[in-house]
N, C-alpha and C positions, 0 to 999 in steps of 0.2 A: 509462409503467410506476410499480410501487411496489418497496417496501423495508418488510422488518422491522423492531422496532428494536434490532437488532444489526446492522444495516445489510449485509445479505447481502437480496441480489433476490430478490421471491419470485414475477417470471416472467422473463424475459427476452426483453427486446425494442429495437426499434431507439433509439436516441436522437433526441426530436422536434427537429430541426432547424429547424423553420418555426417551432417558437414559440420559442427561444430566439434568432430573428431577430426575431420581433418583438418579443420584450422587450429585446435591445441597443437595439435604435433606441428606445422606451424612455424607456432610461438614458440616451441619447442627448442626446433631449429635455429629460429632465430636468436633467439641470446644465449645460443652456443651448446645448447645441452644433446645427448644423445637419446633424444623417443626411443630406441627400443633399450636402453639399458633397466637392469632391473625395478629398482622402483617407480622406472620412468612409462615404462612398455603398456599400463591400461592405467595411466593418469590422463591419455584424452577421453577413455570411455566414463572414466568416471565426474571427471568435467560436464560432458553430455549427459548424466546423470540429474545433475548437481542442479544445472540449469533445468534442465528439465523442470524439478521441483520449485524452483525458487524465481522463473520466471514463467510460472502455469498462468498464472492472470490472464496472459497474450488467449490461451487457449477456455477461457470459463465463459460459461453463457450463463449472463444477469438473470437471467428467467429459467432458467433452473437453478440457479442457487437459490433466491429466492423460494421457489416452489411452493407458490400460495400460503407462505407463510405469514399471511396479512390475518390481524383477525378485529372486527367488529367490539370496542370497548368502548363505555361510558369515561374517558378518563382524557383530560386533557389536564394534567400536572406534567411536568419535566421528569423525562425518562433520560438519566444518565447510565451510562456504558463509560467505568472509569479503565484507566492501567490495562487495553490493552497489547498484548507486546505484540512487536511486529518486527520485521528484515525485508528491505528491502536495495535494490541497488543502484548507484549516481549511475546516471545515463551517461555522464561527462569524463569519468574513469573506467567503470564496469568495477566499482567499491564499495561496501556495504555502506549502508544506514542504519543505525537502528534505535530505537526506542518504545515511546506507549504513546496511542493516541486517546485522547477523551472524546467522546463521542454524546450529543442530546437531542433531546429534539421536542417539542410540544405536539401533542396528537390531537389529531382531527377526527375526533371516533376510530380514528382506524390505527392498532400500533401493530408494530413488527417484531416474528421472533423473536427472542433474546439471541440466542445461535445465531440468527441472521447478521448480526453487528460485526464481531469481530469478522467473518465470512466477505463481508464489503471492502472492512479492512485488507482482509488481505488477497484479495481480488488485485486493489488497486497497487497494495506495497509489490506482489510479484508481478509484477515487470522494469524493466527500466524507467527508471523518474526522476524525478528530482521532486522535494521535498514539498514547495508550495504546490506546482501542482494536485501529487495526492490530496491533498489536504484541501482544495475545492474539489476534487471530482469525486471523492467522498460522502463530501455535502450536499453535492448537487447531485447524487444516485438517491441519496434516502428520500433529500425534497420531492423526483418529481418518481419516485417508486411511492411513500406513500402520501406523498401531498401534508405535510404535516403546514402547521400554525409557522414553523422555523425551527432550523439545525441550526448545531451548534460543532464545529469541532476543533477540538487543540492537540496538536501533535509537536512534542518532543523528540527530537532526536541527536544524537550523534553523528561525525558522518569521519569514515576513515580516511576519506579522501584529502578532508581536512587531517587531521593526526597524523598516519603512519606517511603521509609526503607534503610538499608545499611548505603551506605554515606550519605543521607540523604542531599544531595547538592542544594538544593529549583530554581537556579536562574543558573544552570550548564546545556547547552545546546549539541545538534551535531549537527557536519555538516559532507553528506559524499557528494560524487560526482562519477561520470561515465561518461565518454568521451572517446563516440569510433569514431571513421573513422576522418572527418576530427579534427574535437575535440580534439582528442588526438594528431592529426599529426603534426596542423599548431599552435602553440602558438595565430598568432592573434588572430584566431577563437575562440580559446576558453577563450582569454580575455577581446575580443566583451562581450562574452556572458557572463561570473563572472561581468566584469561592468556595463552592461544592469540591475545586480541584485542591484545595490548598487543605483541607482536612486530610 
């Protein structure tokens, strides 16, 4: 499995769980634990299965994800999907960050199936990530997929790499945004979206 610099998988291959099992066993030994003791003997396999789930974004084919769920509709008002829960792993420490994504777009003759927007968020969240890039990826993917008049994405998240290590700030959170098309060029459109998030 390989990925390009912008975190897009260059091919869609299954995650190599055997390598993960071997690596976790080595980590357990490296920290002074016994990988063969009762509580840990299956841990490498459990970690491999967990990684297979939380990092499945590398194996998802975007075309199959959308699966033709684009519909011609005579509607050009803002579409907003709020409070999409997500979990991801920070690529710097492989520790979780989690929160909510808010996605809006201005249709241009086509809308996307409602369930596809949370699936798009998950596709990018289920990779080793940084929040800033993930926010841009979601917006760019929606823009390229349905060619709307504009896209807005806001993500609010808490990062365990900051909460449980380093500065250890448990209440700190991070907000990122990506505004494309009408959301970038028209202040009233951007403010309408941001005001909806406050309701």
